[in-house]
C-alpha positions as CSV (number, residue, x, y, z in Angstrom):
1,M,-31.9,72.0,179.1
2,D,-33.9,74.0,181.6
3,R,-37.6,73.5,182.1
4,G,-40.2,73.9,184.8
5,G,-43.8,74.4,185.7
6,A,-45.7,77.0,187.7
7,D,-48.9,77.0,189.7
8,G,-50.8,79.2,192.1
9,C,-50.1,77.2,195.2
10,P,-47.9,79.1,197.7
11,E,-46.9,76.0,199.7
12,L,-43.7,74.1,199.0
13,P,-44.2,70.7,197.4
14,A,-43.3,67.7,199.5
15,R,-41.9,64.4,198.3
16,A,-44.3,61.5,198.9
17,I,-44.7,58.1,197.6
18,G,-48.2,57.0,196.8
19,E,-49.2,53.5,197.9
20,G,-50.4,50.8,195.5
21,L,-52.3,52.2,192.6
22,E,-52.9,55.7,194.0
23,I,-53.0,58.4,191.3
24,G,-50.8,61.0,193.0
25,G,-47.7,61.2,195.2
26,R,-45.0,60.3,192.7
27,G,-44.2,63.6,190.9
28,L,-41.2,64.8,192.8
29,V,-39.8,61.3,193.2
30,I,-39.8,61.0,189.4
31,V,-38.4,64.5,188.9
32,D,-35.6,63.6,191.3
33,A,-34.8,60.3,189.5
34,V,-34.6,61.7,186.0
35,T,-33.0,65.1,186.4
36,D,-29.6,66.3,187.3
37,R,-30.9,69.2,189.5
38,W,-34.2,70.6,190.5
39,G,-35.7,73.0,193.0
40,V,-38.7,75.2,193.9
41,T,-38.9,79.0,193.6
42,V,-41.7,80.7,195.5
43,H,-43.1,83.7,193.6
44,P,-42.1,87.0,195.3
45,D,-45.8,88.0,195.8
46,G,-46.4,84.7,197.7
47,Q,-49.1,83.7,195.2
48,G,-47.5,80.6,193.7
49,R,-44.4,78.6,193.0
50,T,-42.3,77.3,190.1
51,V,-40.8,73.9,190.2
52,W,-37.8,73.9,187.9
53,F,-35.3,71.2,186.8
54,E,-32.1,70.8,184.7
55,C,-31.0,67.9,182.6
56,Q,-27.5,67.8,181.3
57,P,-26.6,65.9,178.1
58,S,-24.3,62.9,178.5
59,P,-20.8,63.4,176.9
60,G,-21.0,62.5,173.3
61,D,-24.8,62.6,173.1
62,G,-25.4,65.2,170.4
63,Q,-28.9,65.8,169.3
64,F,-28.9,64.3,165.8
65,G,-25.1,64.5,166.0
66,E,-22.3,62.0,164.9
67,S,-23.0,59.7,167.8
68,A,-26.6,59.0,166.6
69,G,-25.4,58.6,163.0
70,E,-22.7,56.2,163.9
71,A,-25.1,54.0,165.9
72,V,-27.5,53.8,163.0
73,G,-24.9,53.1,160.4
74,A,-23.1,50.4,162.5
């Protein structure tokens, strides 16, 4: 599965960890923790960027496939 998000900021995002109960600063840390691969593509015109990520399914994890049915019926 490939996904991502774009914005108009031309600067590369930086990983940071917010302190305490701060609202921001955890986005890329979370993306890194839950995805298999991610990166940033700067728009050719320099007017923004897209942060993209990939998540690979685990072996045997079919979406509504046999694995799910077996677990429910067990």
